[in-house]
N, C-alpha and C positions, 0 to 999 in steps of 0.2 A: 504494500500500500504506500503510495506516494503522499506523505504527510503534507509536503509543501503545496502540492496541487490541490489537495482537499482544503487546506487552509485558505488558499486563494479563491476558491469557489464558494466559500461560506458567505452568506450575506452580512453586510456591515450593519451592526446594531445602530450606529449613528444615522445611517441612511433610512433605516426602517422607522426610527423615532422621529426623524425630520419630515416624514411623509404627512402632508396635511389631510389625506384621506383617513388617517387614523382617528382624527377628531370625530368625524361622522360615525364611523364604525364603533368607536368606543362609547360615545354618548348614547347612540341609539341602542346598541347591543347591551351596554351596562344598565341602562334604565329598564329595558325590557326584561332582562334576567332578574334584576332586583324586584321588579313589579310582579313577575310570575312567581318568584320565590315567596314574596310577601303574601300574595293571594293564596298560594298553596299552603302556607303555614296557618292561614285563617280558615281554610276550608275544613268543615267537620269531617273527622276521620275517627275510626274506632277500631279496636282489635288489632289484628296484624298489620293493617294499613297505617296505623298511627305512627309507628316508628319510621316507615318508609316515606310517609308524607313529610315528616319533619326533616328526615335526612336529605331528601331531594331538595326541599325548600332551603335548607341551610347551605347545601352545595351550590345551588343557583345563586344565592346571595354572596357566598364567598368567591364566586367567579365573576359575578356582575359588578361588585364594588371595585375590584382592581381594574376591570375593563373600563369602567366609568372614569377612574383616575387616569388611566392611560389616555382616554379621550380628552380629558381636561388638560392634560400635559402636552398634547400634540400641538403642532404649530397652528397658529390662528389663521383661518382662511381670510379671503378678501373682506373688507368692511361691509359689503352689501349682502354677504352670505347669511343664511339662517343660523349657521353654527359659529358665527363670529362672536366671541365672548370677551375679547380684550385680554386674554391670558396668554402671555408669551414667555415661556420658560427657556432658560439657556440649555445647552446640550447636557451639561453636567446635572442640572436639575431634572431634566427629562430622564437621564440615566438613573438617578436616585429614585424617581417615581417608578420607573420600569422595574428596577430591582426590588423595590418594596412591594410592587404589585405581584411579582413572581413569588415573593415570600408569603404573601397573604394567600395566594392561590395554592401554594404548597401545603398550607395548614390542614385542610380536610384530607389531602392525600396522605399526609403523615399519620393522621388518626386512622384512616381506613386501612392503611397497610400495617401500621404498628399495633393496633389493638388486638388482632388475632394472635400476635406473638406472645401475649400474656404478660406484658409489662405496662399496665394501664397508667400508672403514675409517671413513669419515665416518658411514655408516649405523650401524655397530656402536657407534661413540662416542656418537651421539645416543641410540640405544636403551639403552646402558648408563647414560648420564646420566639418562634418563627413569626407568629402573628404580630407580636409586639414590635419586633425588629422591622417587619414590613410596614407597619403603621407609622413607625418613627421615620423611616426612609421616605414614605409618601408625604408625610407632613413636612419633613425637612425641605423637600423640593418646593412645595407650595408656600411654606413660610418664608423661605429665602426669596422667592419671587415677590411675595407681598411686602416684605421688608424693603426690597429694592424699589418697588412701585411707590411706597410711602415716602422713601428717602428722596427719590427723584421722580416726582409725578409727571414732569414734562416728557420724560422718555417713554412712559407707558401709556 
């Protein structure tokens, strides 16, 4: 296997995070997943379906929220666009949000894979740490942008 060739053909994370189409996909997809997850958690369920209803609802929300964050962090489209929000993060801030979103998305995967191994306390501690780290990274990206926007309002 030619490692150099494989490394050259991998997509660049910066290019993917700088694509303005990510805004529409993230906002629409994130809102839809969170809404479906919330509605599913409110739907009446009993017996054997109760666990699965809540498990699917939680998974949808845990995937929808990071997707929504990625949509908010994506480059702002033209001012006349429906998705123009005025949020313009730097590349470093976008990377922090993307890494945080990945951590948040990995949380239910850690629980789903780790729980059958019989170490519930360790699995929950790892999942909680992953979720907290992801949340801190996402908030760091947006707080840094907000601080810059407040310090220099003419630039934003």
